[in-house]
N, C-alpha and C positions, 0 to 999 in steps of 0.2 A: 298406234298402240298394237302389239301382237296379240293374238287369240290366247285367252287363258286355257292351258292345256290340262285336262282332268283325266285321271285314270281311275276307272269305277271297278271295284272288285267286291262281288257277292259271294257269300258262301253257298247259297242256293238261289237260283234264278232262273226265270223262263228265258230262253234265248232272245226274245223280242223285248224283254223288259230294259227300259232306258231311264230309269229313275226320274229325275226331274228335268231332263234335257229339253222336252217340248213346251215346259211350263216357265221356266225362269225368265227374268227379264234382263239379266245381264247378257250384253251382246258379245260377239266374236269369241265364243267359247268352243273348243274342240274336244270332243270326248272319246275315249276308247272304253269298251265294255268287256268285262272278264267276269267268269263264275267258275266256282268250284265243283259245279254240277258235272258228271261224267259226260263226255262227248263221244268217245271212242269205245270199241268193243273192249280192249284191253283194261280202260278205266273202269268199265262195268264189271268186270270179272275179277280183277285184283282189288280187295278191299283194304289190305294193308301191305305196303304204305299206300296213302291215298294218293293215287297217281294224278287224279283231276286237280286235286288241291295243289299239289306240287307244280304240275304244268302251268296252271293259272297264275300261282303266286311267283313263279319264275319269270313268267311274261310280264307280270305288273312291275316287278323289280327292275327288269331290263328296261321297260318304257319310262320308268322314273328315274332312271340312273342320272347321276349328277344333277345338272339343271334342265334335263330332257322334259319334265313335266312340272307343272305348277302346284296341283293338288292331287292327292290320293284320296279317294273316297271308299272307306271299306263298310261292309254291312254284316254284321254280326261278329262277336268276339274272335272266333277262330280265324276268320278272314282278316281281321285287324292284326292279330298276332303274326300270321304269315306274311301279310303284306309289309308290316313293320320290320320283320326279321330280313326279308329280301330287300327291302330298301336300304337297310344298313349294309347288305352285302354289295350292293350297286352304289354305295355312297351317294344315295339321293339327297337332295336338298328340298325335296318337295314338302310342302304342308301335308298334313294327314289329319283328315276328318273321319273319327269313328262313329259312323251314323248305326242306329239299331243296336246300340251297345247293350245287350241283355243277356243275363244268364238265368237258365232254369234252375241250376245248381252251380254254386261257386267252385272253381276249379281246386284240385288238390295236388300235393306232390310236385312232380316235375313240371307239369302244366302250369302251376301256380307260380313256380319259379320263373319259368320262361315269360309269362305273362307279365309279371312284375318288371322284369327287365325290359321288354318290348315296348310296353305301354308308356314308358317314360319319354319316348319318342313322339307320341301323339300329340297333335296341337290341340284338337278339341274332341270331346265325346259328346254324343247326343243319346240321351235317355228318355225314357216315356213316363217317368214319375219322379217327383221330388224325393221319395225315400231312396230310389236307386242312386241318386248323387251321393248321398252320405254312405250308403252301403259300399259302393265300388270304390270311392275315393279312399275310405278307411281300409278297405280289405287290400287294395293294390298300393297303398301308401302314397297316393297321388294328391296333388292340389285339387281340393273340391272346386275350385273356380275354373278348372278346366272342363267341368262337366255342365251341360246345359240340359234342363228338363223341358221338353217339348211334348205336348200330348201326341199321341198317335193320331195321325190323319189319314184319311182315305175318303174317295168318292164313293156313291152307292155302288155295291158290287154287281157285276153282271151275273146273270143266272141262267141255268139250263136244266130243263126237266130231267129226271132220273128216268132209267129204263124200268126201274122197279116202281111199284105203286107205294105211295105214303098214305097214312090214315087220314080220314077226311078232317078231323080235329087232333091236334096234338102239341105238345110242347117239346122243345128240343135241347140238347146239349151238345156243343161242338168244340172240336179242338183237343190236343193231346198234352201240351206242356203244362206242367204243374197242376194237373187235375186230380180230384179226389172222386172218381167215379164209384167206388165202393160205397160212399155216403148216398150218393144219388140212387144207386140201385136199391139200396135199403130203404130209402124215402118212397121209391116208386112201389116197392112191394106193399106198402101200406096204403096205396092208392090205386087199386086194381082196376077202376073205371076211368082212369086217366092214362092216355097213351103217351109214352115217351120215346122220342127218336134220339139216339145217340150216334154222333158222327166222329169216329176217332180212329187212331192207329190201332192195330191188334194189340200192341203191347200195353196199351193204356187200359185195357180191359182184362188183362191176364188173371186168371184165377177167379173171376167173377161169374155168377150164374145169373144172368138176366131173367126176370120173371116174364110172364106171357105179354104183358102189357108194354114191354120195352123192345123196341126194334133197333137194330144195331147196323150200321153201314160203316165200312172201312175203305180206304184208298179211294174216295170219290175225288173226281176232278174239282178244281176250284170253283167252277160255275155251278156244279151240282151241289157243292157243299153249300154255297150261299142260297140256292133253292130251297133246301131245307128250312134254313133261317127264315126266308122270306114268307114261307107259307106257315110257319109256327105261330101258335098264339103268343107264346113269349118264350125267352130263352132262360135256361138255368146254367149257372157258372160255379161248380163246386170246386174251389180251390184248395191246394194240399194243405196250406197252413196259413197263419197270419201275417206272413212275410212274403209270399209268393209273388214274384214279380212277372206274372204271366197273364194272358187272357186279354191284353189290350186290343189285338186284332179282332177277336170275338166280340168283345163289348162294343166298339166302335163300328164295326160292320152290322152288327144287330141293331144298334141305334139308328143307323142310316136307313133301315127299313121300319124305323119306329118301334121297335120291339122293347117293351120293358124287361128287366132281367131280375131273376132270383139268383142271389149269389151268396157266397161267404165272404166274410170280412177279410181284407188283407190291406196292408199299408202300401202295396203297390198298386192297387186299383182304386184307393180312396179319393183321388182326384177325378175318377170317372164315374163313380157309383156313390149315391148318397141315399140312404134308407129313408123310405117315405116319399122321396122326390122323383127319382127314376128308377128305383129298385127297392127290393125287399132284401134284407141283410140278416144272416145269422152266423154264428161262430163257426169256424172251420171244424170239420169232423163230427159236428152234431147233426145226424141224419134225421133226428126226430124233428128239430126246429127247421131244418131245410124242408122237410115234408109239410110242416105247418104252414110255411110260407107259400109253397107251391100251391097247396089246397086253397089257401086264403086268395091268392091271386086269381086262381081258376074260377073261384065262385064269386067273388066280390066284382061286379061289373062296374060300379062306381069308381072303385080304387083302381081297377084296370084301366078305364078310360083317362083318369087322372095322371097316372104314371106315363101312359102312352102319350099324353100331351106334353108332358115334360121332357119325355126322351126327345121328341121331334125339336124342342128348343135346344136341348143339349147337344144335339148331333150337329148343329151349325157350328159349334166351336171346334169341330174337328175337320174343318175344310182343308183341303190340301194347299190352299193358299198360304196357310201358315207355316208349311215346310218351304213353300217357295220363298216367302218373305225372309225366313231364316237363312236360307242357302244363299240367296242374293246378298245378304248383309255379310255372310262369312267370306265370300268371294271378294267383296269390296275391302274387307279387312285384311286379306292376305297381302304380304308386303310388296309383291311384285306387280299388283294392279295399279 
């Protein structure tokens, strides 16, 4: 039996990232890895058109031309769109698995039209919540049975201390997609004796004026980001609305460190967070209720210990082995194996 040929295409990826290459049990697999992250000077300087994405997707399409590859694996919808379009251009017969298929905001206009067309050729979509299966299948007029909901999985993140000092005791909020930091800032203003550390992109905090008990860090390295989480008492996840499908990485990474979470309700995270079990929940946009839950978890040591214990048990469900099992089964199901 010849090796299974996989072309892996990520919208954003570290040059040394190899997805599940070193974990899967399927034998005789050859991989090639590609990313739309800028590699060359011109790609960093020219923003439109996105030369890095064009270069990478052209390479992906060429490598998957005709029957040259068995499987394309794309990560994030933009990479999926471009990989699908260039696969068509090169008459690719490859199966296409759209992994990490997740939108902060659904596309509009021409992007929506192009995606509806391109996504018809996708073999399987992997999303990280049951709610997303229904949302994306309906929005793109696709068969819902093409969508597989698998919880976000990750091992305990590596950490590295920051150059800047952190408060001795604090809570933190991390991440930039689909967040409502306005509500958190308002809640923190009512809790002046509690120190809050926010790690986000600058645009996530645009127009906000954090009070003296809030420290803000932007553009941290990944290991520094998780250092903040590891040393926090607990994590706050204020989501934009009740249908926001973001925050999965922050949730699972925080749980890997045994951190309970104070969050706002969202259908996109309901499979990860349960009120009174591993989290305290309140309605999105309600800064008063968010502040009440933060204060409660900060002061109630018995509740804190109970939620922390439940978090440790819950985190075991997010082992990377779950992704490995899924991907091995997917490879076995492809027609050329």
